[in-house]
N, C-alpha and C positions, 0 to 999 in steps of 0.2 A: 616592556616587561611581559613575560608570557604566563605569569601565575594567574590562574583563574580563581582559585580558592582552595580550601582544604578538600582532600579526597576522603580521608578517614582520620580518626583519632584512635590511638592504641590505649586501652584502659587495662590496667593491671588489677586483677581480682583475686582475692583469697579463695573464693569458691565460684568458679565460672557459672555453674548451674544456678546458684542463688542469685548471681548478678543478672544473668539474662532473664531469669524468671521475673525479677523486679522490673527491669526495663520493659519487658513484654506486658506484664500484668498492670503496671502502674501507668506507663507512658505510651503503651500501644506499639512498641517496637516489633518489627517483623524479625524473627530469628532466622538467619540464613545459615546454611551448611551445618545444621544441627546433627543430621544423620551422619555426615562425614566426620564431624568432630567425635561423635559417640563411637564411631567405627575406628577411630585413631588415624584417619586419613587426612584430617585437617587439624592443625595445632591450635587454632583459635575458633571462636564462634563469632560471627559477624551479625551485628544488629543494624537494621535499617530503620531510621527515624526520619520521615520526610525525605529530603534530599541528602541526608547525612548518614554516614556509616561509622560505627564504633566496632573496632576489633577488640574482643575481650581476650586478654592474655592471662595465663595462669601465673600467679606470683611464685609458686613453687618451682616452676620450670619455664622461665621467660623464653619466649621465642626470639631467636637471634635473627638479625641484629635487634637490639632493644635499647631503651634508655639506660643511662649510666647507673641509675639506682631505681629500677622499677619497683614501686611501692603502692600497695592498695591504699586508697584514701587520699591520694595526693593531687587529685584533679579537681578543677573547678570548671564545670560545663554550663553553658547558657544556651537554651533552646528557645527559638521564637515560638510563641504560642499564638495561633491564628484565630483566636476567639477572645471574648472578654475574659479578663483574669479571674473573675468570679467563678467561671467554669473550671479553671485549673484548681482553685482553692477547694471547690466542692469535690472534685475528683480526688484530690489528695486526702481530704477528710474521709471520703467514702472508702478509700483503700487503707485507711489507718496510718497514713504517712504524716509524721510530725512536721509542721511548718516551723522552720527556724527563724525566718524573718519575712515580713511582707504582709500584704502588698506595700511596696515602696516605689517611689518614682525613680526611673533609670533611663539613661540615653541608650538607644539602639545603635548598631553598627552603621545604619543608613542615616543617622543623625536625627531620627524621629524620637520623640519622647514617649515613654510608655511606663508601665508598672511591672514590677517583678515580684516573684515569690520564690523563696529559697528553702530547700530541704536537702536531705542526704540519702544517698543510696546505701545498700547494705555494707559496703566497705568504708563508708564515711566520706565519699566524694561529695563535694558541694554541687548541687544541681540547682540551676536557676531557670525558671520559665518567665520569659519576657513577652509581654503583650503590648502592642500599640493600638489594639482594637478597643474602642470605647464601649 
């Protein structure tokens, strides 16, 4: 099999600017191609979080091709957090982000056990930060 992993995830947003501002200010995402998007030369804004990319698509004008029913708030994302989870909890509290659940024990993709904390982005997407660091 030649699949290495995900290249990017397409996230449908009611308000692209509000969405990328949240990911930038809360999770430290690097916003790519913002100037091109503002100039109308790029239909999406791309967020870089570690080795992962999220393409933020507008709900009002989904970029073709797209999911059958692109809907804001329908995604459940889990990011690996490379520090103790207490640091993530402190960051979320400092940014005024409500924690929906956690910390709770969860298995990671590499079979390690860790802890997760759950919260929502401005569109209501469920975001999980998973740490296996003690």
